[in-house]
C-alpha positions in Angstrom: 12.4 65.1 57.2 11.1 64.1 60.3 13.3 60.8 61.1 10.3 58.7 61.4 9.0 59.0 58.8 12.0 57.9 56.7 12.2 54.8 58.5 9.0 54.2 57.1 10.1 55.0 53.6 12.4 52.8 54.3 10.6 49.8 55.4 8.0 50.1 52.9 10.8 49.8 50.1 12.4 46.7 51.7 8.9 44.9 51.7 8.1 45.7 48.1 11.7 44.7 46.9 10.9 41.8 49.3 7.4 40.7 47.6 9.4 41.5 44.1 11.4 38.9 45.1 8.7 36.3 46.1 6.8 36.7 42.5 9.8 36.2 40.4 11.0 33.1 42.9 7.6 31.3 42.3 7.6 32.4 38.5 11.0 30.5 38.2 9.6 27.2 40.3 6.5 27.4 37.8 8.7 27.8 34.8 10.8 24.8 36.0 7.7 23.2 37.3 5.8 23.4 34.0 9.3 22.8 32.0 9.4 19.3 33.9 5.7 18.2 32.9 6.2 18.3 29.6 4.6 14.7 28.3 7.0 11.9 26.5 5.5 10.7 23.4 5.6 6.8 23.1 5.8 5.5 19.6 5.2 1.7 18.4 7.1 0.3 15.7 6.1 -3.5 15.2 6.4 -5.4 12.5 8.1 -5.2 9.2 8.9 -1.2 8.2 6.6 -0.6 5.5 4.8 2.5 3.9 1.9 2.4 6.4 4.3 2.3 9.8 6.8 4.6 8.2 3.8 7.0 7.6 2.4 6.3 11.2 5.9 7.2 12.7 6.4 10.4 10.6 3.3 11.5 11.6 3.2 10.8 15.3 6.7 12.4 15.8 5.2 15.9 13.8 2.1 15.6 16.5 4.9 15.5 19.1 6.7 18.4 18.5 5.8 19.7 21.9 7.1 17.0 23.8 10.6 17.0 25.7 11.2 13.5 24.8 9.6 10.8 21.8 10.2 7.0 22.8 10.2 4.7 19.7 9.3 1.3 21.1 10.7 -1.3 18.5 9.7 -4.7 17.5 10.7 -5.2 13.7 12.0 -7.9 12.3 13.3 -5.6 8.5 11.9 -3.6 6.6 11.2 -1.7 3.2 14.3 0.4 2.7 12.4 3.3 1.3 10.0 3.6 4.3 13.5 2.8 6.5 15.4 5.9 5.3 12.1 7.9 5.9 12.0 7.2 9.4 15.7 8.1 10.0 15.1 11.4 7.9 12.8 12.7 10.5 14.6 11.8 13.3 17.6 13.2 11.8 15.1 16.5 11.7 13.3 16.1 14.7 13.3 19.4 16.7 12.9 16.8 20.0 14.8 14.0 21.3 14.1 10.3 19.9 15.1 7.2 21.5 15.0 4.0 20.7 13.7 1.7 22.8 13.8 -2.4 21.5 10.8 -4.1 24.0 9.5 -5.5 25.9 11.5 -8.6 26.5 11.9 -10.9 23.2 11.4 -8.2 20.6 14.2 -7.6 18.0 15.3 -5.1 16.2 17.3 -6.7 12.7 17.6 -4.9 9.7 15.7 -2.2 8.7 15.3 -1.6 12.9 19.3 -1.4 13.2 19.3 1.7 11.6 17.2 3.5 12.7 18.2 2.5 16.6 21.6 4.1 15.4 19.9 7.3 14.0 18.3 7.8 17.1 19.6 10.3 19.8 19.5 7.4 22.7 19.8 3.9 21.8 18.1 1.3 24.5 17.4 -2.1 24.9 15.2 -4.5 27.5 16.9 -7.6 28.7 16.3 -10.5 26.0 15.9 -8.4 23.2 18.8 -8.1 20.4 19.6 -6.1 17.8 21.6 -6.4 14.3 21.8 -8.5 11.4 21.8 -5.1 8.9 22.4 -6.7 5.9 19.9 -5.9 2.8 17.7 -9.3 2.7 18.4 -9.4 -1.1 22.0 -9.1 -0.6 22.8 -11.4 2.5 21.2 -14.6 1.1 23.4 -17.2 1.4 26.6 -15.4 2.6 28.8 -17.9 3.6 32.1 -15.9 4.5 33.8 -12.7 2.9 36.0 -14.0 0.8 33.5 -16.6 -1.0 30.9 -13.4 -1.3 33.2 -11.3 -2.6 33.8 -14.2 -5.4 30.4 -14.2 -6.1 28.8 -11.1 -5.5 28.3 -9.0 -8.7 29.0 -5.4 -9.0 25.8 -4.2 -8.3 25.9 -6.2 -5.3 28.3 -4.7 -4.0 28.1 -1.1 -4.5 24.4 -1.8 -2.4 26.3 -3.2 0.4 29.1 -0.4 0.6 26.3 2.0 0.2 24.5 0.4 3.3 27.9 0.1 5.3 28.2 3.8 4.5 25.4 4.8 5.5 25.5 3.2 9.3 28.7 3.9 9.6 27.5 7.6 8.7 24.4 7.5 11.5 27.6 5.9 14.3 29.9 8.8 13.9 26.7 10.7 14.2 26.0 9.4 17.5 29.1 8.9 18.9 28.5 4.5 18.7 30.8 2.1 17.3 30.7 2.1 14.3 33.3 -0.7 13.4 30.2 -3.4 14.5 27.7 -1.2 12.2 29.7 -2.2 9.6 30.3 -5.7 10.3 26.7 -6.1 10.7 25.9 -5.3 7.4 28.6 -6.9 5.9 28.6 -10.5 8.2 25.1 -10.2 9.6 26.2 -10.3 13.3 23.5 -9.1 16.3 24.3 -9.2 19.7 21.6 -8.9 22.6 21.3 -6.4 25.2 24.1 -7.0 27.7 26.9 -7.5 24.2 25.4 -3.8 22.7 25.4 -2.2 25.9 29.4 -3.6 26.6 30.5 -2.6 23.0 29.1 1.0 22.6 26.5 0.1 20.2 23.7 1.3 22.7 23.5 3.3 25.3 21.7 2.0 28.4 19.5 -1.1 29.3 15.9 -0.4 30.4 13.4 -2.8 31.5 10.5 -1.3 30.3 9.4 3.0 29.6 8.7 3.9 33.2 12.5 2.7 34.1 14.1 4.1 30.8 12.8 7.7 31.6 13.9 7.0 35.4 18.0 6.2 34.1 17.4 9.3 31.5 16.3 11.9 33.9 18.7 14.6 34.0 20.4 13.4 30.7 21.9 15.8 28.5 20.8 15.1 25.0 22.5 16.6 21.7 19.9 17.7 19.1 20.0 19.9 15.5 19.0 23.2 18.2 21.5 22.4 20.8 21.9 20.9 24.1 19.1 19.7 25.9 18.5 17.8 29.7 15.8 15.6 30.0 13.5 15.9 33.2 11.8 12.8 32.5 11.2 10.9 36.0 7.8 11.9 36.5 6.9 13.4 33.0 3.5 12.5 31.9 3.3 9.6 29.2 1.0 9.8 25.7 1.0 6.4 23.7 0.3 7.1 20.7 -1.4 3.8 18.2 -2.1 3.7 14.5 -5.5 5.1 13.7 -7.5 4.4 10.6 -5.5 5.8 8.2 -2.3 4.0 9.3 -4.8 0.9 9.2 -6.2 1.2 5.5 -2.0 1.9 4.3 -1.4 -1.4 6.0 -4.2 -3.0 4.7 -3.7 -1.8 0.9 -0.1 -2.0 0.9 -0.1 -5.7 1.7 1.2 -7.4 -1.6 -1.7 -10.0 -1.9 -4.0 -7.1 -1.8 -2.4 -4.8 -3.9 -2.5 -7.9 -6.8 -6.3 -8.8 -5.4 -6.7 -5.1 -6.0 -5.6 -4.8 -9.6 -7.3 -8.0 -10.7 -10.7 -6.9 -9.0 -10.0 -3.4 -11.0 -9.7 -5.3 -14.5 -12.3 -7.8 -14.1 -15.1 -5.4 -13.3 -13.8 -3.1 -16.3 -13.2 -6.0 -18.5 -16.8 -6.8 -17.5 -18.3 -3.5 -18.4 -16.7 -2.9 -21.6 -18.0 -6.8 -22.6 -21.7 -5.8 -21.0 -22.0 -2.3 -21.8 -24.2 -0.8 -19.4 -24.3 -2.3 -16.2 -22.3 0.3 -14.4 -21.9 -0.8 -11.4 -19.2 -3.7 -12.4 -17.5 -0.6 -14.1 -17.4 1.6 -11.4 -15.9 -1.2 -9.2 -13.1 -2.0 -11.1 -12.4 1.7 -11.8 -12.1 2.3 -7.8 -9.9 -0.7 -7.3 -7.5 -0.5 -10.2 -6.5 3.4 -8.9 -6.2 2.2 -5.3 -4.5 -1.3 -6.1 -2.2 1.6 -8.4 -2.0 3.9 -5.2 -0.5 1.2 -2.9 1.9 0.0 -5.8 3.5 3.0 -6.2 4.4 2.7 -2.2 6.0 -0.6 -2.7 9.2 -1.4 -4.5 7.5 -2.7 -8.0 9.1 -4.9 -10.5 8.2 -3.0 -13.8 8.9 -6.5 -16.0 6.6 -8.3 -13.1 3.6 -5.6 -14.1 4.3 -5.6 -17.7 4.0 -9.4 -17.7 0.7 -9.2 -15.9 -1.2 -7.1 -18.3 0.4 -9.4 -21.2 -0.8 -12.0 -19.8 -3.9 -10.7 -19.2 -4.2 -9.7 -23.0 -3.0 -13.3 -24.1 -6.4 -14.8 -22.5 -8.6 -12.0 -24.4 -7.3 -12.8 -27.6 -7.3 -16.6 -27.0 -11.2 -16.3 -27.3 -10.8 -14.4 -30.9 -8.2 -16.1 -32.4 -7.9 -19.8 -33.7 -4.8 -20.3 -31.8 -6.3 -23.9 -30.0 -5.0 -22.8 -26.3 -1.3 -21.5 -27.2 -2.1 -18.0 -26.2 -4.4 -19.1 -23.3 -1.6 -21.0 -21.8 0.7 -18.6 -22.4 -1.4 -15.6 -20.6 -1.3 -18.2 -17.7 2.1 -18.3 -17.9 3.0 -14.7 -17.8 0.4 -13.6 -15.4 2.1 -16.1 -13.1 5.8 -15.5 -13.2 4.7 -11.3 -13.2 2.9 -11.5 -10.0 5.6 -13.9 -8.7 8.5 -11.2 -9.7 6.0 -8.2 -9.2 7.3 -7.3 -5.8 11.2 -6.0 -5.6 12.3 -7.5 -2.8 12.8 -10.9 -0.3 11.7 -8.9 3.0 9.4 -10.6 5.1 5.8 -9.3 5.5 6.2 -8.6 1.8 6.0 -11.3 -0.7 2.9 -12.7 -2.4 2.1 -16.5 -1.5 2.1 -18.7 -4.4 -1.3 -20.3 -3.5 -3.1 -16.9 -3.8 -1.2 -16.1 -7.4 -2.1 -19.7 -8.7 -5.7 -19.2 -7.6 -5.7 -15.5 -9.2 -4.0 -17.2 -12.0 -6.8 -19.9 -12.7 -9.7 -17.5 -11.4 -8.8 -14.9 -14.1 -8.7 -17.2 -16.7 -12.1 -18.6 -16.1 -13.5 -15.4 -15.8 -11.8 -14.1 -18.8 -13.1 -17.3 -20.4 -16.9 -17.1 -18.7 -17.2 -13.0 -19.7 -16.4 -13.1 -23.3 -17.7 -16.3 -24.2 -21.1 -14.5 -23.0 -20.4 -11.5 -24.6 -19.7 -13.9 -27.9 -23.4 -15.2 -27.4 -24.9 -11.8 -27.2 -23.3 -10.6 -29.9 -25.0 -13.2 -32.4 -28.9 -13.2 -31.0 -31.0 -11.3 -34.0 -31.5 -7.9 -32.8 -35.0 -6.9 -31.4 -34.6 -2.9 -31.8 -34.5 -1.5 -35.0 -34.8 -1.7 -39.0 -32.8 -5.1 -38.7 -35.1 -6.2 -36.3 -38.1 -7.0 -38.5 -35.9 -8.8 -40.8 -36.9 -13.1 -40.3 -40.1 -11.8 -38.5 -43.1 -14.1 -39.9 -46.8 -12.4 -40.1 -49.9 -12.9 -41.6 -51.3 -11.8 -45.0 -54.9 -9.3 -44.0 -55.2 -9.0 -47.7 -54.8 -7.0 -50.8 -51.1 -6.1 -50.0 -51.1 -5.5 -46.4 -50.1 -8.5 -43.7 -50.2 -8.0 -40.1 -45.9 -8.1 -38.4 -45.7 -7.9 -34.7 -49.2 -6.8 -34.2 -48.6 -3.9 -36.7 -50.2 -3.5 -40.3 -47.4 -2.6 -43.4 -47.8 -3.0 -46.8 -45.5 -5.8 -48.4 -44.9 -6.8 -51.9 -43.3 -10.6 -52.5 -40.4 -11.6 -53.4 -40.3 -13.5 -56.7 -37.6 -15.3 -59.1 -40.5 -15.8 -62.0 -43.6 -14.5 -63.0 -45.5 -17.5 -61.5 -45.0 -16.5 -58.2 -45.4 -13.0 -58.2 -48.6 -12.6 -56.8 -49.3 -12.0 -53.3 -50.4 -15.0 -50.6 -53.6 -14.9 -49.8 -55.5 -14.0 -47.0 -54.3 -15.8 -43.9 -51.3 -16.8 -45.3 -48.0 -16.6 -43.2 -45.5 -14.9 -44.8 -41.6 -14.0 -43.7 -40.2 -10.8 -43.8 -36.6 -10.8 -46.0 -36.5 -7.3 -46.3 -37.5 -3.8 -45.7 -37.5 -0.6 -47.6 -39.0 2.5 -45.8 -42.4 1.4 -45.0 -42.5 -1.5 -47.1 -41.5 -5.0 -46.4 -40.1 -7.6 -48.7 -41.9 -11.1 -47.8 -41.7 -14.7 -49.0 -44.3 -17.1 -48.4 -44.2 -20.0 -46.1 -45.0 -23.0 -47.8 -47.9 -25.2 -46.3 -48.6 -22.6 -43.9 -52.1 -21.3 -43.2 -53.7 -19.3 -40.2 -57.6 -19.0 -40.2 
């Protein structure tokens, strides 16, 4: 083989290997660039944690399944236990790291928010924020000291506190955070500022805003369910999610005051329809309102004794119209309705109470509505019948001669009602008669004394 040909072959092979290496390096660089550009989703959680906010957070986390990081921006005073646990379960099962960020300045993550912070893979706070006071509100009200609380709390209350303390302790152990302070937040309702929380290993870092948080998290290793992941968040694109129409709709109908109003509108509509059949629209609107109210009610912590008292109160108000109780059932119905509405929602969490003014207004309006509709229905029942055989009774007619009379513009064969032979004769032509009975096509009439028409 000529020497020049061998050198040419070797040169071609070297060029081929060089091209392959360049392509592989370009592919690796492209892969790294694409990984670095994976988006970061920001999900706001503002206000009390309830069914609507929990639904929004869970659905948003499902949308962010392809992200490299989810930032849960918190500003919440408290929330419902079931809604809080739904969010935490979603965080624990998330394939994407979740950073709970209490922001902006002046925000807080109290009560339910503290549990969510402890459950998140990364915990961060902005300056001027605080977290803590995680004692369940119904349990922690009025506590002065551990000894006094232990003496006054019932067994059920202590069980609930122990359950809450064990829950947050387990979350603290899972994320390697201060478990002792977490229990104190439940038992003693203590709280911390951002700097204090960082010093006591309650959070991982502080940041002024979301971009600053992403800069500080760049290159951080995070352990998730599938293993460890290295974050590349410095220049990652941000995707900010906002509540959609479904979240706004749920937030509206799960407001306890709206729930009560929807249920009462449903009862009003159905009651009006049953009392005055044929209107249709009140029945349709009432059925829809009642079903929406019941749907919202099953999302909230409901005291079924309160619900039973509301139903009982409405029953008493209706019964008052038909029974001679001289107002006893009416007063009892209003009292039962008001008490039931007060204890209907089984929580004292801020944002989930029914104002006393709303309850008083609904109780008075309900009593007025029931009395008005029922009185109209009773008057309608007492009116004379205008159709059918019974409509002829009491009608006035004019004799046409012989045994014929004109009643309601129609010719009818008539016979006279007589108590003696003297009154057996039929009235004369033109005399007015009153129908007192009907037998098939024959009317029984009686003469109207001293009444005559030409």
